[in-house]
All heavy atoms as a GROMACS GRO file, in nm:
protein
  428
    1MET      N    1  11.718  11.678  11.945
    1MET     CA    2  11.769  11.678  12.081
    1MET      C    3  11.922  11.688  12.084
    1MET      O    4  11.975  11.759  12.169
    1MET     CB    5  11.718  11.554  12.154
    1MET     CG    6  11.734  11.560  12.299
    1MET     SD    7  11.636  11.695  12.366
    1MET     CE    8  11.680  11.685  12.533
    2PRO      N    9  11.994  11.618  11.996
    2PRO     CA   10  12.140  11.632  11.998
    2PRO      C   11  12.186  11.776  11.975
    2PRO      O   12  12.285  11.821  12.033
    2PRO     CB   13  12.189  11.541  11.885
    2PRO     CG   14  12.081  11.439  11.871
    2PRO     CD   15  11.954  11.512  11.901
    3MET      N   16  12.112  11.849  11.893
    3MET     CA   17  12.147  11.989  11.869
    3MET      C   18  12.132  12.069  11.999
    3MET      O   19  12.217  12.152  12.032
    3MET     CB   20  12.058  12.049  11.761
    3MET     CG   21  12.091  12.194  11.731
    3MET     SD   22  11.988  12.267  11.606
    3MET     CE   23  11.830  12.278  11.689
    4PHE      N   24  12.025  12.047  12.073
    4PHE     CA   25  12.004  12.117  12.199
    4PHE      C   26  12.114  12.082  12.299
    4PHE      O   27  12.163  12.168  12.372
    4PHE     CB   28  11.867  12.085  12.258
    4PHE     CG   29  11.753  12.141  12.179
    4PHE    CD1   30  11.643  12.064  12.150
    4PHE    CD2   31  11.755  12.272  12.133
    4PHE    CE1   32  11.536  12.115  12.077
    4PHE    CE2   33  11.650  12.324  12.060
    4PHE     CZ   34  11.541  12.246  12.032
    5ALA      N   35  12.152  11.956  12.303
    5ALA     CA   36  12.258  11.914  12.394
    5ALA      C   37  12.390  11.984  12.359
    5ALA      O   38  12.463  12.027  12.447
    5ALA     CB   39  12.276  11.763  12.388
    6ALA      N   40  12.418  11.998  12.230
    6ALA     CA   41  12.540  12.067  12.187
    6ALA      C   42  12.536  12.214  12.228
    6ALA      O   43  12.639  12.271  12.266
    6ALA     CB   44  12.558  12.053  12.037
    7LEU      N   45  12.419  12.275  12.220
    7LEU     CA   46  12.406  12.415  12.260
    7LEU      C   47  12.435  12.433  12.409
    7LEU      O   48  12.486  12.536  12.452
    7LEU     CB   49  12.267  12.468  12.228
    7LEU     CG   50  12.236  12.489  12.080
    7LEU    CD1   51  12.088  12.524  12.062
    7LEU    CD2   52  12.324  12.598  12.021
    8LEU      N   53  12.402  12.333  12.489
    8LEU     CA   54  12.429  12.340  12.632
    8LEU      C   55  12.574  12.303  12.665
    8LEU      O   56  12.633  12.360  12.756
    8LEU     CB   57  12.335  12.248  12.708
    8LEU     CG   58  12.188  12.288  12.706
    8LEU    CD1   59  12.104  12.180  12.774
    8LEU    CD2   60  12.166  12.421  12.772
    9ASP      N   61  12.631  12.209  12.590
    9ASP     CA   62  12.766  12.164  12.618
    9ASP      C   63  12.872  12.269  12.586
    9ASP      O   64  12.971  12.281  12.657
    9ASP     CB   65  12.798  12.038  12.538
    9ASP     CG   66  12.727  11.915  12.590
    9ASP    OD1   67  12.677  11.920  12.705
    9ASP    OD2   68  12.721  11.814  12.518
   10ARG      N   69  12.852  12.344  12.480
   10ARG     CA   70  12.953  12.441  12.436
   10ARG      C   71  12.982  12.546  12.543
   10ARG      O   72  13.098  12.571  12.576
   10ARG     CB   73  12.911  12.504  12.304
   10ARG     CG   74  13.017  12.592  12.245
   10ARG     CD   75  12.983  12.640  12.108
   10ARG     NE   76  12.839  12.652  12.087
   10ARG     CZ   77  12.784  12.683  11.972
   10ARG    NH1   78  12.860  12.704  11.868
   10ARG    NH2   79  12.654  12.694  11.960
   11PRO      N   80  12.879  12.612  12.602
   11PRO     CA   81  12.910  12.711  12.706
   11PRO      C   82  12.975  12.650  12.831
   11PRO      O   83  13.062  12.712  12.891
   11PRO     CB   84  12.775  12.772  12.742
   11PRO     CG   85  12.683  12.736  12.631
   11PRO     CD   86  12.739  12.613  12.568
   12VAL      N   87  12.935  12.531  12.867
   12VAL     CA   88  12.994  12.466  12.984
   12VAL      C   89  13.142  12.437  12.958
   12VAL      O   90  13.227  12.459  13.044
   12VAL     CB   91  12.916  12.338  13.022
   12VAL    CG1   92  12.988  12.260  13.131
   12VAL    CG2   93  12.775  12.373  13.065
   13ALA      N   94  13.172  12.392  12.837
   13ALA     CA   95  13.312  12.366  12.801
   13ALA      C   96  13.393  12.497  12.802
   13ALA      O   97  13.507  12.500  12.848
   13ALA     CB   98  13.320  12.300  12.665
   14ARG      N   99  13.333  12.604  12.753
   14ARG     CA  100  13.402  12.734  12.749
   14ARG      C  101  13.430  12.784  12.892
   14ARG      O  102  13.536  12.837  12.920
   14ARG     CB  103  13.318  12.836  12.672
   14ARG     CG  104  13.382  12.970  12.660
   14ARG     CD  105  13.509  12.966  12.576
   14ARG     NE  106  13.567  13.098  12.572
   14ARG     CZ  107  13.696  13.124  12.586
   14ARG    NH1  108  13.782  13.026  12.598
   14ARG    NH2  109  13.740  13.247  12.584
   15ILE      N  110  13.335  12.767  12.982
   15ILE     CA  111  13.357  12.805  13.122
   15ILE      C  112  13.473  12.724  13.179
   15ILE      O  113  13.557  12.778  13.251
   15ILE     CB  114  13.228  12.786  13.206
   15ILE    CG1  115  13.125  12.893  13.166
   15ILE    CG2  116  13.259  12.792  13.354
   15ILE    CD1  117  12.989  12.872  13.229
   16GLY      N  118  13.479  12.596  13.146
   16GLY     CA  119  13.590  12.512  13.191
   16GLY      C  120  13.724  12.563  13.140
   16GLY      O  121  13.823  12.565  13.214
   17GLU      N  122  13.727  12.606  13.014
   17GLU     CA  123  13.850  12.662  12.957
   17GLU      C  124  13.891  12.790  13.030
   17GLU      O  125  14.009  12.811  13.060
   17GLU     CB  126  13.832  12.692  12.809
   17GLU     CG  127  13.814  12.570  12.721
   17GLU     CD  128  13.768  12.607  12.581
   17GLU    OE1  129  13.759  12.728  12.548
   17GLU    OE2  130  13.740  12.515  12.504
   18LEU      N  131  13.794  12.877  13.054
   18LEU     CA  132  13.823  13.005  13.119
   18LEU      C  133  13.867  12.988  13.264
   18LEU      O  134  13.941  13.070  13.316
   18LEU     CB  135  13.700  13.096  13.113
   18LEU     CG  136  13.662  13.148  12.974
   18LEU    CD1  137  13.524  13.211  12.977
   18LEU    CD2  138  13.766  13.247  12.923
   19ALA      N  139  13.821  12.883  13.329
   19ALA     CA  140  13.852  12.862  13.471
   19ALA      C  141  13.971  12.769  13.493
   19ALA      O  142  14.015  12.752  13.606
   19ALA     CB  143  13.729  12.805  13.542
   20ALA      N  144  14.024  12.710  13.386
   20ALA     CA  145  14.129  12.610  13.400
   20ALA      C  146  14.259  12.665  13.457
   20ALA      O  147  14.327  12.597  13.533
   20ALA     CB  148  14.156  12.544  13.265
   21ASP      N  149  14.292  12.787  13.423
   21ASP     CA  150  14.418  12.846  13.469
   21ASP      C  151  14.388  12.962  13.562
   21ASP      O  152  14.333  13.063  13.520
   21ASP     CB  153  14.499  12.893  13.349
   21ASP     CG  154  14.638  12.943  13.386
   21ASP    OD1  155  14.670  12.948  13.507
   21ASP    OD2  156  14.715  12.975  13.294
   22GLY      N  157  14.423  12.947  13.687
   22GLY     CA  158  14.396  13.051  13.786
   22GLY      C  159  14.462  13.184  13.756
   22GLY      O  160  14.415  13.289  13.798
   23ARG      N  161  14.571  13.181  13.681
   23ARG     CA  162  14.640  13.306  13.646
   23ARG      C  163  14.564  13.386  13.540
   23ARG      O  164  14.583  13.506  13.528
   23ARG     CB  165  14.781  13.276  13.595
   23ARG     CG  166  14.871  13.214  13.702
   23ARG     CD  167  14.996  13.162  13.642
   23ARG     NE  168  14.959  13.048  13.556
   23ARG     CZ  169  15.044  12.984  13.478
   23ARG    NH1  170  15.170  13.020  13.471
   23ARG    NH2  171  15.003  12.882  13.406
   24ARG      N  172  14.480  13.318  13.465
   24ARG     CA  173  14.404  13.385  13.359
   24ARG      C  174  14.254  13.372  13.380
   24ARG      O  175  14.177  13.377  13.284
   24ARG     CB  176  14.441  13.325  13.223
   24ARG     CG  177  14.585  13.346  13.189
   24ARG     CD  178  14.613  13.300  13.049
   24ARG     NE  179  14.757  13.302  13.027
   24ARG     CZ  180  14.825  13.204  12.973
   24ARG    NH1  181  14.762  13.096  12.930
   24ARG    NH2  182  14.955  13.214  12.957
   25PHE      N  183  14.213  13.354  13.503
   25PHE     CA  184  14.072  13.338  13.537
   25PHE      C  185  13.995  13.464  13.499
   25PHE      O  186  14.026  13.574  13.543
   25PHE     CB  187  14.059  13.312  13.687
   25PHE     CG  188  13.920  13.280  13.732
   25PHE    CD1  189  13.870  13.152  13.720
   25PHE    CD2  190  13.839  13.378  13.785
   25PHE    CE1  191  13.743  13.121  13.763
   25PHE    CE2  192  13.711  13.349  13.828
   25PHE     CZ  193  13.663  13.220  13.816
   26ASP      N  194  13.895  13.449  13.412
   26ASP     CA  195  13.817  13.564  13.364
   26ASP      C  196  13.677  13.556  13.425
   26ASP      O  197  13.585  13.499  13.368
   26ASP     CB  198  13.811  13.564  13.212
   26ASP     CG  199  13.750  13.691  13.155
   26ASP    OD1  200  13.689  13.769  13.232
   26ASP    OD2  201  13.766  13.713  13.033
   27ARG      N  202  13.664  13.613  13.544
   27ARG     CA  203  13.538  13.606  13.619
   27ARG      C  204  13.422  13.667  13.542
   27ARG      O  205  13.313  13.613  13.540
   27ARG     CB  206  13.556  13.678  13.753
   27ARG     CG  207  13.434  13.674  13.839
   27ARG     CD  208  13.459  13.754  13.969
   27ARG     NE  209  13.340  13.767  14.045
   27ARG     CZ  210  13.247  13.862  14.026
   27ARG    NH1  211  13.263  13.950  13.932
   27ARG    NH2  212  13.139  13.866  14.100
   28GLN      N  213  13.446  13.781  13.477
   28GLN     CA  214  13.338  13.850  13.405
   28GLN      C  215  13.288  13.766  13.287
   28GLN      O  216  13.167  13.755  13.267
   28GLN     CB  217  13.384  13.986  13.357
   28GLN     CG  218  13.273  14.064  13.290
   28GLN     CD  219  13.315  14.205  13.252
   28GLN    OE1  220  13.429  14.245  13.276
   28GLN    NE2  221  13.225  14.279  13.194
   29ALA      N  222  13.378  13.708  13.211
   29ALA     CA  223  13.337  13.625  13.096
   29ALA      C  224  13.259  13.503  13.144
   29ALA      O  225  13.157  13.466  13.084
   29ALA     CB  226  13.458  13.583  13.015
   30ILE      N  227  13.305  13.442  13.253
   30ILE     CA  228  13.235  13.325  13.307
   30ILE      C  229  13.096  13.365  13.355
   30ILE      O  230  12.998  13.295  13.328
   30ILE     CB  231  13.317  13.261  13.421
   30ILE    CG1  232  13.443  13.197  13.363
   30ILE    CG2  233  13.233  13.157  13.496
   30ILE    CD1  234  13.542  13.149  13.466
   31ALA      N  235  13.085  13.478  13.422
   31ALA     CA  236  12.955  13.525  13.471
   31ALA      C  237  12.860  13.554  13.355
   31ALA      O  238  12.741  13.521  13.362
   31ALA     CB  239  12.972  13.649  13.557
   32GLU      N  240  12.910  13.614  13.249
   32GLU     CA  241  12.826  13.643  13.132
   32GLU      C  242  12.775  13.516  13.066
   32GLU      O  243  12.657  13.505  13.033
   32GLU     CB  244  12.903  13.728  13.031
   32GLU     CG  245  12.926  13.870  13.077
   32GLU     CD  246  13.018  13.948  12.985
   32GLU    OE1  247  13.058  13.896  12.879
   32GLU    OE2  248  13.051  14.062  13.021
   33ILE      N  249  12.865  13.419  13.046
   33ILE     CA  250  12.825  13.292  12.985
   33ILE      C  251  12.724  13.220  13.074
   33ILE      O  252  12.622  13.169  13.026
   33ILE     CB  253  12.948  13.203  12.960
   33ILE    CG1  254  13.038  13.266  12.853
   33ILE    CG2  255  12.905  13.063  12.916
   33ILE    CD1  256  13.174  13.200  12.841
   34ALA      N  257  12.752  13.215  13.204
   34ALA     CA  258  12.662  13.147  13.297
   34ALA      C  259  12.525  13.214  13.300
   34ALA      O  260  12.422  13.146  13.306
   34ALA     CB  261  12.723  13.144  13.437
   35ASP      N  262  12.522  13.346  13.293
   35ASP     CA  263  12.396  13.419  13.295
   35ASP      C  264  12.313  13.388  13.171
   35ASP      O  265  12.193  13.360  13.181
   35ASP     CB  266  12.423  13.569  13.304
   35ASP     CG  267  12.297  13.649  13.328
   35ASP    OD1  268  12.213  13.606  13.409
   35ASP    OD2  269  12.281  13.754  13.263
   36VAL      N  270  12.375  13.390  13.057
   36VAL     CA  271  12.304  13.356  12.932
   36VAL      C  272  12.254  13.213  12.938
   36VAL      O  273  12.140  13.183  12.904
   36VAL     CB  274  12.394  13.379  12.808
   36VAL    CG1  275  12.330  13.320  12.684
   36VAL    CG2  276  12.422  13.527  12.790
   37TRP      N  277  12.340  13.121  12.982
   37TRP     CA  278  12.304  12.980  12.990
   37TRP      C  279  12.187  12.961  13.087
   37TRP      O  280  12.090  12.893  13.056
   37TRP     CB  281  12.425  12.900  13.038
   37TRP     CG  282  12.411  12.753  13.026
   37TRP    CD1  283  12.440  12.677  12.917
   37TRP    CD2  284  12.364  12.662  13.126
   37TRP    NE1  285  12.415  12.545  12.943
   37TRP    CE2  286  12.367  12.534  13.071
   37TRP    CE3  287  12.319  12.678  13.257
   37TRP    CZ2  288  12.329  12.420  13.141
   37TRP    CZ3  289  12.280  12.566  13.327
   37TRP    CH2  290  12.286  12.439  13.270
   38ASP      N  291  12.195  13.025  13.203
   38ASP     CA  292  12.091  13.012  13.304
   38ASP      C  293  11.959  13.070  13.256
   38ASP      O  294  11.853  13.011  13.277
   38ASP     CB  295  12.136  13.081  13.433
   38ASP     CG  296  12.038  13.061  13.546
   38ASP    OD1  297  11.991  12.946  13.565
   38ASP    OD2  298  12.008  13.157  13.616
   39ASN      N  299  11.962  13.184  13.191
   39ASN     CA  300  11.839  13.249  13.146
   39ASN      C  301  11.772  13.175  13.031
   39ASN      O  302  11.653  13.195  13.006
   39ASN     CB  303  11.868  13.393  13.102
   39ASN     CG  304  11.901  13.482  13.219
   39ASN    OD1  305  11.864  13.454  13.332
   39ASN    ND2  306  11.973  13.589  13.190
   40ASN      N  307  11.845  13.090  12.960
   40ASN     CA  308  11.788  13.021  12.844
   40ASN      C  309  11.762  12.873  12.867
   40ASN      O  310  11.700  12.809  12.782
   40ASN     CB  311  11.880  13.040  12.723
   40ASN     CG  312  11.882  13.182  12.677
   40ASN    OD1  313  11.778  13.238  12.643
   40ASN    ND2  314  11.998  13.244  12.678
   41THR      N  315  11.805  12.819  12.978
   41THR     CA  316  11.788  12.676  13.002
   41THR      C  317  11.642  12.638  13.022
   41THR      O  318  11.592  12.543  12.961
   41THR     CB  319  11.870  12.631  13.124
   41THR    OG1  320  12.006  12.667  13.101
   41THR    CG2  321  11.861  12.482  13.145
   42PHE      N  322  11.570  12.712  13.104
   42PHE     CA  323  11.429  12.678  13.129
   42PHE      C  324  11.345  12.686  13.002
   42PHE      O  325  11.272  12.592  12.971
   42PHE     CB  326  11.370  12.767  13.238
   42PHE     CG  327  11.226  12.733  13.269
   42PHE    CD1  328  11.194  12.620  13.342
   42PHE    CD2  329  11.123  12.813  13.221
   42PHE    CE1  330  11.062  12.588  13.368
   42PHE    CE2  331  10.991  12.781  13.247
   42PHE     CZ  332  10.960  12.667  13.321
   43PRO      N  333  11.354  12.796  12.923
   43PRO     CA  334  11.275  12.799  12.799
   43PRO      C  335  11.314  12.687  12.702
   43PRO      O  336  11.228  12.631  12.635
   43PRO     CB  337  11.308  12.935  12.738
   43PRO     CG  338  11.354  13.019  12.851
   43PRO     CD  339  11.420  12.924  12.947
   44LEU      N  340  11.441  12.652  12.699
   44LEU     CA  341  11.486  12.544  12.610
   44LEU      C  342  11.422  12.412  12.650
   44LEU      O  343  11.363  12.342  12.567
   44LEU     CB  344  11.638  12.532  12.614
   44LEU     CG  345  11.698  12.416  12.536
   44LEU    CD1  346  11.674  12.432  12.388
   44LEU    CD2  347  11.846  12.405  12.565
   45PHE      N  348  11.430  12.377  12.778
   45PHE     CA  349  11.372  12.251  12.822
   45PHE      C  350  11.220  12.252  12.816
   45PHE      O  351  11.157  12.149  12.792
   45PHE     CB  352  11.421  12.214  12.962
   45PHE     CG  353  11.561  12.161  12.962
   45PHE    CD1  354  11.663  12.235  13.017
   45PHE    CD2  355  11.591  12.040  12.905
   45PHE    CE1  356  11.793  12.188  13.017
   45PHE    CE2  357  11.720  11.990  12.903
   45PHE     CZ  358  11.821  12.066  12.959
   46SER      N  359  11.159  12.366  12.835
   46SER     CA  360  11.013  12.377  12.819
   46SER      C  361  10.974  12.346  12.677
   46SER      O  362  10.875  12.276  12.652
   46SER     CB  363  10.964  12.516  12.857
   46SER     OG  364  10.983  12.539  12.994
   47THR      N  365  11.048  12.398  12.583
   47THR     CA  366  11.020  12.374  12.441
   47THR      C  367  11.041  12.228  12.407
   47THR      O  368  10.958  12.166  12.338
   47THR     CB  369  11.112  12.462  12.353
   47THR    OG1  370  11.086  12.598  12.387
   47THR    CG2  371  11.083  12.440  12.206
   48VAL      N  372  11.150  12.171  12.454
   48VAL     CA  373  11.180  12.030  12.425
   48VAL      C  374  11.074  11.939  12.486
   48VAL      O  375  11.038  11.837  12.428
   48VAL     CB  376  11.321  11.994  12.477
   48VAL    CG1  377  11.346  11.845  12.470
   48VAL    CG2  378  11.427  12.069  12.399
   49ALA      N  379  11.024  11.973  12.604
   49ALA     CA  380  10.929  11.888  12.674
   49ALA      C  381  10.787  11.894  12.615
   49ALA      O  382  10.706  11.808  12.647
   49ALA     CB  383  10.924  11.926  12.821
   50GLN      N  384  10.760  11.994  12.534
   50GLN     CA  385  10.626  12.006  12.477
   50GLN      C  386  10.598  11.891  12.379
   50GLN      O  387  10.685  11.847  12.306
   50GLN     CB  388  10.612  12.138  12.400
   50GLN     CG  389  10.616  12.260  12.486
   50GLN     CD  390  10.495  12.271  12.576
   50GLN    OE1  391  10.384  12.241  12.536
   50GLN    NE2  392  10.519  12.314  12.698
   51SER      N  393  10.475  11.845  12.380
   51SER     CA  394  10.434  11.744  12.283
   51SER      C  395  10.422  11.809  12.146
   51SER      O  396  10.387  11.926  12.136
   51SER     CB  397  10.299  11.685  12.322
   51SER     OG  398  10.308  11.622  12.446
   52PRO      N  399  10.450  11.735  12.041
   52PRO     CA  400  10.434  11.793  11.907
   52PRO      C  401  10.292  11.842  11.886
   52PRO      O  402  10.194  11.779  11.925
   52PRO     CB  403  10.464  11.675  11.813
   52PRO     CG  404  10.545  11.580  11.896
   52PRO     CD  405  10.497  11.598  12.038
   53GLY      N  406  10.281  11.961  11.830
   53GLY     CA  407  10.150  12.016  11.800
   53GLY      C  408  10.088  12.096  11.912
   53GLY      O  409   9.984  12.156  11.897
   54VAL      N  410  10.152  12.097  12.030
   54VAL     CA  411  10.100  12.171  12.144
   54VAL      C  412  10.167  12.307  12.146
   54VAL      O  413  10.289  12.317  12.142
   54VAL     CB  414  10.126  12.096  12.277
   54VAL    CG1  415  10.083  12.181  12.395
   54VAL    CG2  416  10.056  11.964  12.276
   55VAL      N  417  10.089  12.411  12.156
   55VAL     CA  418  10.143  12.546  12.163
   55VAL      C  419  10.120  12.600  12.302
   55VAL      O  420  10.008  12.597  12.354
   55VAL     CB  421  10.076  12.640  12.058
   55VAL    CG1  422  10.129  12.779  12.071
   55VAL    CG2  423  10.096  12.584  11.918
   56ALA      N  424  10.226  12.647  12.367
   56ALA     CA  425  10.214  12.696  12.504
   56ALA      C  426  10.168  12.840  12.506
   56ALA      O  427  10.187  12.917  12.422
   56ALA     CB  428  10.347  12.684  12.576
   0.00000   0.00000   0.00000
């Protein structure tokens, strides 16, 4: 579980870095990171929530 949490924390931290300075705001990079994060969050939590030995 800590590994999964780290995988989620890293992109959120990167978005924070990209958005911190309005003069260097990179909308496209933030949108790409958010899209990848959003598209992978549900499958990640589905996998984590499965009981051991259960195949979906």
